[in-house]
Structures are given as C-alpha cells and as structure tokens.
C-alpha positions, 0 to 999 in steps of 0.5 A: 434216966437210964434206958432199959428194954421191956419184954416186948422189946420196946424201950423205956427210960426209968429214973434210977433214983426210984429203983428200990431193988433189982431181982433175977427170978430168972427174968429181971424184975425192977421194983420201984419205991412205990412198990410197982414192978416191971419185968425187963430184958436187961440183966441185973448187972447191965442195969447196975452198970447203966446206973453207975455210968449215969451217976458218973456222967451226972456227978462228973466222976471219972471211971476208976481203972485198975492198974496192971498189978490189980490194985 
C-alpha cells in the first residue's frame, strides 16, 4: 500500500495494483480498475516514485543509481 494525501489534507493508503491511471488536470486524479476516481494532493511524479519504492521494497529490488559518466 502507498500513502497519499487527500484534498482535505487527510491521508489514505491505496493499493498501487488497483490504480489504472494517474492524471494531472491540474489536480492529480487517481482512477482505479473499478473506474472509481479520487483527487489527491500528491503530484503524479510523487505517486509514481511511491509506487516504485513500494515495488522495490516488496520485490527486494535494489535501487538503480547512475554512474558519474551518466550511464
């Protein structure tokens, strides 16, 4: 589960496997597999980073870092 901030500044945990897509309209809209939607304060980039971190933790994937030469 990832933690996102609702518009009323409260927090909720959502299952990233149920997110169908993320829109910036300019508010961030999460649309779930069941076609339900939710407005959140987090940016799409923040949500994507939270999902990536969740997946790294869940699947024990080390974080990839770039070398100094950019590769």
